[in-house]
N, C-alpha and C positions, 0 to 999 in steps of 0.2 A: 106363350113365353114372352117375358117382358124385356129380354136382353137382345139388343141388336148387335150383330157381329160383322161389321163392315171390313175388318182387316185382321191382321195377326194379333192385335191386342185382344180382341174379343175371342180369338181362338185359343187363348191360353187356358189350360186345364184348371188353373187355380181360380178362375172366375166362376167356375161351377160352385166352389165353396163360398165365394163372395155372394152368390145369389141367395144363400141361406143365412147370411149374416143379419143380425138385428140392428146393426149400426149402418148408417148411410155410408156407402162407398161410391165415390165418384172418381173417374179417371179422365183427365183432360190433358191436351198437349200444351206446348209452350205458348201457343197462341190463344189458349183458353177454350179450345174447341173440345166439347165433351165426346169422349170415346166409349165410356162405359158408365152406366147408371143403374144401380142395383134396385131390387124391389123395396129395400128399406128407404132408399132415396125417394122413390115414388110415394111411399107412405108419409115421409117427413114433409116434402114440399108440394105433393099433390100432382106434380108434373109427371106424365108417363114417360117411359124410356123412349118410345117411338118419337115423342116430341122433342126430347132433349138431345138425342144423339146427333152430332154434327152442329149443334147450336153452341154459341159462346156462353160460358158460365156467367159472364157479366150481364147477360140478358135478364137474369133473375136476381142479381146481386145489386144492392142499393149502394150507389157511389157517394163519396164525400171527400173532403180534403185530406183525410188520413189514408185513404185507400192506396194512393201511389206508393206508399212505403212498403206495401205488402209484397209485391213481386221482387224488388231488390233484396229485401230481407230473406225471402224464400231462397233465392239463388245464392245469396251470400252464406246463409247458414245451412242450407240443405233441408231445413225443417222449419215450419212455421206453425205456431199454436195461437189461437185466439178466438174471439167471438165476432161473428159476422151477421149482418141482417140480410135475409133473403126474402124474395117475394113468393108467397104461396099462390097456387093456381086460383084460389078464391079471391086474390087481391090483397089479403091480409099480409102483415109482416111476420116473419119467423126469425127469431134470434137463435142461432145455432152455435154451439161450441165445436170448433173444427180443428183437425190436425192435418197439415199438408206436408208431404214428403216428395222430394225429387228422386225419381228412379233413374240411376245412371247406367249407361251401357258399359260393356266391358272395356271399351276404348276411352272411357272417361267422359264422353259426351252426354249431355242431358237428354233424358227421354221424357216419359210422361210424368205428370204430377198426380199423386194418389192422395185423395182427400177422405178422411174419416170424420163423420159428423153425427151429432145428436142434438135434440132440442135442449136449449138452456133450461136449468131448473126453474120450476114454476115460481113466479113472483120476481124473477130477475130480468124478465123482458121489460123493455121500456121503449119510449119513442125516441131515444137518443140516436142520432144518425152518426154512428162512429164504428170504427174497426177497433175493437177493444183488444189491445195487445198487453196482457198482464206482464208487468216487469218481472215478476217471480218466474215466469215461464221462459223469459229471454235472458235471465241472469246466468252468470257463471257461478255455480253453487258448489260449496265445499262443506263436508262434514268432517270435523277435526277432533282429535283426542288431545287434550291439554294436560293429561296427568303428569307427563314428564316435565312440564313447565310449571307445575303447581307451586313448588317451593319458591321459584323465582318470582312468580306472580304475587303470592301472598306476602313476600318480604317487602314489596313496594306498592301494594294495592292501595294503602291509605296515604301514600305520599303524593306529591305533585307529579308533574311530568317526569317519567323515569329517564335516566340517562339513555342516550341513543344506543349505546353498546348493549345495555340490558334489554331494551326492547327487541333488538335484533337477536339476542341470545334466546329470548322467549320464542320468537318465531322459529328459530332453529330447532327448539325442543318440541314444537308442535308436530303431530303426526297426522297424515292424511288417512281418514277412515274411508271416505268415498267422495267422488266428484261426479258431476253430471257430464253429459257429452260435450257441452259447450266448453267447459273448463278444460277437459282433455284435449279438445281441438285447439284451444287458444294457447295453452302453455305446455301441454304434454308432448307436442311435436310428434315425431315418429315413434316415441316410446309408448304412447297410448295410455289409456286409463288404468289398465291392470298394473303397469309398472309404477304408477304414481302411488297406489295404495300402500300404506305402511311407511312411506318415505317422509322425510322432513319437508314441511311446507316451504321452507326456505329454498329448497332445490327448484321450486317452480314459481315462487312469488318474485316479482321484479325487485331488483336490488334497491332501487330508489325509494320504494314505499314499504320496505320491511319494518322499519322503525314505527311507521304509522300503524301498521297492523298490530304490532306488539302493544302499542299504546291503547288501541281499541280493546284488546283482550283484557288488559289491566282495568280499563274503565268498566267493562261489562261484568267482570268478576267483583269489582268494588260495589256495583249496584246490587248484585246477588239475586236478581229477579229473572227466572226463566222466561224467555220470550221478550224481555225488555231489549229494545234495539238501540244500538249506538251506530252513528253514521259518520262518514268523513268523505269529503270530496277530494279526489286525487288529481294530480296533473296527468295529462296524457302521457302514456308510458311506451308508446310504440305498439301496444297490443290493443288497448281500448282507448277511445276518444272521450275525454272528460269523464272518467269512471267514478261511480259512487260506491263505496264499500259499506255494506250493512252487516253488522255482527250481532248475534244474540246467543244467550245460553240455552242449551237444550234441557229437557227434563231429566235426562240421565246424568249422573255425576261426571264431571270432567269432559262434558260434551259441549262443543260450540258449533254454530253454523255461521257460514259467511256467504253472502250473496254480493256479486260484483256486477253492477249494471252499467252499460255503456255500449256505444256503437263500435263495431270492429274498426280499428284504425286503418286497416287495409280495405278500401272500398271496392276492390275487385270482387267479382261474383264468386260464390262458393264453388261453382263449377270450375272456374279458372283456377282457383286456389287448390282445389282437389286434384285437378289434372297436373298442376305444377308440382304439388307435393308428390304425386305418384311418380312423375318423371324423376324428381330428385331422389326419392327413395330407391327407385330402380337403378339409377346411376350409381348411387353410393353403395348399394347392396352388391352390385356386380363389378365394382372397380377392382383392378388387379392389385391394388395396394390395400393392406390391412388398415382399417380405421377403427379407433376406439374413442368413445366419448367418455370423459372422466370428470367426476365431480370432486373438486378439491377446494370448494368454497370456504370450508372452515379453516384450511391452511392459510388463506389470505389474512384472516384475523390474527392468526398466530404470528405470521410474518410482520404484521403491523405492530404487534406488541413488542417483538424483538427489535424492530427498527426504532421504536420509541425509547428503548433502553440504551440506544447509542451504538448498537452493533453495526459495523460497516462491512467487515470481512466475514460474510456469511459462510464461506467455505471453511474457514478456520473454526467458526462457531460450531459447525456440524461435526468437525473433527473432535471438538471438546464435548459435544452433546450428541453422541450417536443414537441416543434414545429417540431423538426427533425423527431420524430416518425410520426407526421401527414404527413410530406413530403414523408416519405417512404411509408406510407399507400396509398398515392394518386398517386405517380409517379412510384413506382416499379410495374411492370406489369407481369401478367401471360401470357405467349406466347403459351403454348401448354399443354394439359392434356390428360390423358388416360381415358378409359371408366369408370373405377372404381371411378375416381375422380368425374366425372359427376354424377354417381349414388349416391355417398356418400353425395354430397351437394344438391341433388335433382334437378339437372338441366335437361334440355331436350337435349342439345348437348354441344360440347366443347366451343362454342361461349358464352354460359352463364357464363363460368368461366374466359374467356379472359378479360383482363383489369386489373385495380388496384388490389393489393393483400389485400386491407383492409378487405375484407370479411373473410380472413383466421384468422385474429386476433380480430374479433369483440367480441368474448367471453372471450378473455384473452389477454389484451394489453401487459401484462408483457412478454408474449412469444415473441412478436415482439422485445422488448428491448433485450432479451437474444439472439435472432438470430442476431441482429445488433452488439451486443458486440462480439459475436463469430467471425463475419466477420472482425470487426475492429482489433481484437487481432491476426488475421492471422491463426485461427484454420482451419483445413481442413474440419471439419464437426461439427455439433451440434445436440444433441438429447435431448428431454425432453417429459414428460407426460403432456398433456395440454388438453384444451377443445376447440371445434369449434362449431359455430352455422351454421346450414344448412339454405338453402333459405326458408324452410317452418317453421323455428323457433325451430327445435329440437336442443338440446345440446348433443354433442357426446364427450365421452372421447377418446382421440387419442394419439398414440405415434408418435410424429413429429420428423423426421430426416431431416436435411438440409446438403447438400453437396455443398460447396462453390467452385467457379472457382479458379484454380491455374494458374497464368501466367507462360509461355506464351501460353495459350490455344487460339485456333483460334476463338472460340465463348465464349464470357464472359457471361455464363449463370449459374444460380443456380438451383439445383434440390431439390424439396421438396418431401419427401415421407411421406405419412400419413396412419397409420394403425388404423382402428377403433377397440378400445379395450373396448368399452362400455359393451358389453355382458361379456367379460372376467372379467372385474372388478366387475360386478354384481355377477358372479359366485364365484369370490374370496371372496366377502363380505359374500355370503351365506355359503361358506366353513368356513370362520372365525367364523360366528355365530354357525355353527354346531360344530366346534372345541370348542368354548366357552361352548356350551351346554354339550358336551361330558366331558370337563374338570370339569364342575360343577358337573356332575353326579359322576365323579371319586372322587371329594372332599366329596360328600355326602356319597359315599361308604366308604371312609377312616374314616369319622366321625362315621359311623355305627360300624366300628371295634373298635373305641375308646369310645364306649358308657360308659363302666365301668369307664374308666379313667376320662371322662368328668363329670360323676356323682360324682366321688370322689373329683375332683377339685372344683366343685361347692359346694359340701357338706361341705368342710373344712371351707371356710369363713362364710357360713350360720350357721354352728355349733358354730363358734366363736362369731358371732353376737348374737345368741340366748343366749349363756352363759353370755356374757357381759351385755345383756339387762336384764336378770333375776337378775344378781348381782346388777345392778343399781337400780332395783325396791326394792330389799331388803334394800339397803342403804337409799333409799328415804322413806321407810316405818318406819324408826327409828324416835324417838321423836326428836333427834338432828342429822339430816342427815349430813354426811360428803360430802359437795358439791364438794370439791376438788377431792375426790375419784370418785364421780359420773361423774365429767367432764373428768377424766382420762378414765373411762369405756366408756363414750360416744365417746371419741376420738377413742378408739379401735373399737367401732361399726362402725364409719364412715370409718375407714381404711378397716375393713372387707367388708363393702358394696362396697367400691371402688375396692377391689380385686375381689369380685364376679362380679362386673360390667365389669372389665377388661376381666375376663374369658368368660363372655357372649358375649362381643364384639368380642373377637377372634373367638368364635364359629360362631357367626352371620356372621363375615367376610368370614369364610370358607364356610358357608352354603348358603349365599345369592348369587343369580344369578346376575351377573353384567358384564358389558362390561369391558375388560381390560383397566386399566388406567395407563399410563406410567408416572412415576415420577423418580427423582433422589433418589437412595436408597443406604444405607450403608449395605452391605451384612452381616456384623457381627451382626448388629441389627436384620436383618431378621432371621438369624440362631438362635439367642437367643430367639426370639419369637417362633420359631418352637419348640425349646426345652421345652418351657413352656407347649405346648400341650401334650407332652409325659412325663412330669415329673412323673406322677403317674405310668405309665408303666415302666419307668426306675427305680423308687424307689422300686416298688413291686418285680421286677425281679433282684434286687441287681446288676444293671449294672453300671459299672464305666464309667463316661464320662470325656474325656480329650479334652480340647479345646486349640487350638493354633491359636489365631486370630491375624493376622498381623496388625500393626498400620499404620495409614495414607494410607489405601487402597484407590484406586480410586473409586469414586462412579459409580454405574451402572444405566442405564436408564431401568426401568422395572416396571412390575405390582407386588406390594408387595404380594398380596394374592397368585398369581400364583407361585412366587418364594418360598413362605412359603410352598405351596403345594408340590413342588419338594423336599424340604429338609425334610418335615414331612414324605413323602412317602419313601425316602431313609433311614431315621432313623427307620421307622416302619419295613421296609424290613430287616434291620440289626438285630433289636430286635427279630423279628419272626424267622430269620434264626438261631440265637444263641440259642433261646429257643427250637426250634424243634430239634436241634442237642444236646441239654442238655450239652452245653459247661460248663466246670467247672469254668472257669474264664471269665465272660462276660465283654467285654470292647468295647467301641466305641471311636475312635479318630477323632475329627473334626478339620480341619485346613483350613485357608485361607492364600493366599499369592499372590503376583503379578506374572504374567505369562511370563514376559520378552517381551511382545508385547504391553505394555501399558494397558493391561486389568488385570483381576484377575482370580485366580484359587481357586476352592472350592473342598475339598475332604472329604469323609467319609469312614473310614476303621473299620471293625469289627473283632472280634476274633473267628468268626464262621468257618465252614468247607470250605468256599470258594465256587466258582461256578464250577460245573462240566465242564470239557473241551468240552463235546459235546453240552453244552448249551450256552457257553459264546458268540458265534457269533449270537445267536438267541434271546438273552435276551431282546432286545428292540423291537422285533416283536410284532405286535398287537395280543392279545389273546393267547400269548405263556406264560405258567405258569408251575411251578413245585409245586405250593401249592395245597393242596387238597381243592377243592371248590373255588379256586381263579379264577378271570376273566381274568387275563393276560393283563390288560389295564393300570396298574399303571405306569410301566417303559416306555411304549409307550407314555403315556401322558407327563411324565417327559421329554422325548427326544423332543417331539413336542414343549413344552414350552421353553426349553433351545434354540432350534434352532430358534424359533420365536423371541427370544431375541438376535439373532445374534451369539449364542455360539455353543459349541459342548459338548457332554457328552459321556463318555465311561466307560466301566467296565473292571476290571482286577483282577487277583488273586495276592495278595501281596506275595513277596518272603518269608516273615516270617510267612505267614499263614493269612487266612481270605480274605474276598472280599473287594475290594476298588472301590468306584465310584468317578469319578472326572468330574467336568464340568468347562468350561472356559466361561467367559463373557467379551465382550468389555467394555471399560470404557465409561462413559457418554460423555466425550469430543470427543472420536472417532466417536460417533453417531451423 
């Protein structure tokens, strides 16, 4: 037996098959140490396996100045093909055509190098000391169908340099028939070779050199000779360094071939790039956010044409030309998705989502318009809350974010990220309902504290009604009733009834459980209505009220009952604080003013003892109270209501004594 098996490499069962191969098969590690040498290698080079195992392959390889390129290229590309000079056991030189591949472990680290070789064809051996690396073997190669571009090409084949837009249109019309592994690796990204086939060449060709490729196609067609090559040097494009494009016509009609030669611009090893890409793909694939890669490159040219016609308001333009929305739905395509996107829409695999993007906007066409307007206006991104319909008919609330391509990127792609927020919005709705219930309970609690005042307020108009009614009856019972006096008394009865009704309506508004209803409000009116609730409390405790209401305050958008609740609670706290402290001179100052930011400021200051320094930072905490028997929910509710209206509330001790509460609210126009 000619095979030595010093370790696990030689123990692999597939090496038994390699023993029977007619082609030289050599396996060596990254240091060049030979681990396997099959019988065909013995026949080619004359060196027996027993001699070569554990020897360095360089021992029989003739070195020269080009050889150092070999190992970096091998690691960078993962594969190397070329012609090499080896020393035969007889001392003669052997020229061999070899193919070397790096075998990677499951974790992405490099393992052995597997080399396949055979003697170069007779007559091609020479005394040149070189490592022959044929350009055609290292090129990024394309086979392309130009039938869809034929009419564009022929219309301008005999003219001079075509307009840049025409050359780009030609490239857009070209279709990929096949590409080699290097092309797929350089520009296919994680889509791979299979997804490139049948697609427009423009989807994968760098934006900056599409016009040059179109010009080469026209030049080759004009020459009309199959196999005749046309070449062009390109600027480094971030993919290849100083690339040269070679293009020629094939023997079959409408068939062209393209070879792009150049060193990969990223000089990291293929091992590093492969591991990096694997990590990236794994990260993207398992991200909890749905990600979709979208090709909308052709829409960019449409936008440019519309801009050149003088259109500035693209939103209005789309309203007048809804067919452009239909075009985008049908022609903009999803080219790649991650696992979360497949699961979100209820697909079986990524192919279910590949194709036109129309399904993304089936539940909300306005979102498509917003996305297009963002791209037209040159925004780097767009985000909004919207709805999507899944393949099984479910409607999801989602946060959609779109990242637009920014030239000169080599791939004109748009990235959609979609976060399912359906459950989150449902929880938020439940929290809002819970907050509304809690706020309602706090209002009922406040009304409970005002029972005496409410009874007094209602009793006053009822007593007046009773008195006026009895007086009217006495006047009517006279032989000669004074009808004018009766009419006057009746008018007083009506006024009393209206006053009583107003009191009842205010109480009902505070007591009734309702969903917050936002309208434009005058905060001065809201404050005056709140004072009406506490009029009896204020009068019986001999509290002086000073109001300084600013004129022409901006209106606020808010719920009248909730804002009344805040002011009533703050007033009641002030009254109770002064009463508990037995303040000699009880006074409350209420003021409204603008806040300098376009909104308004509301303040209530009392003449009580103020807030203890140890409590002032905790005063808005839930269930914190200094009142005997208090629940400690009033100020927490006030803070929640004000923040829910986009404002802020805080407490402080006034320098001249007493506590002061202030809250700010944005104006209705800012909302």
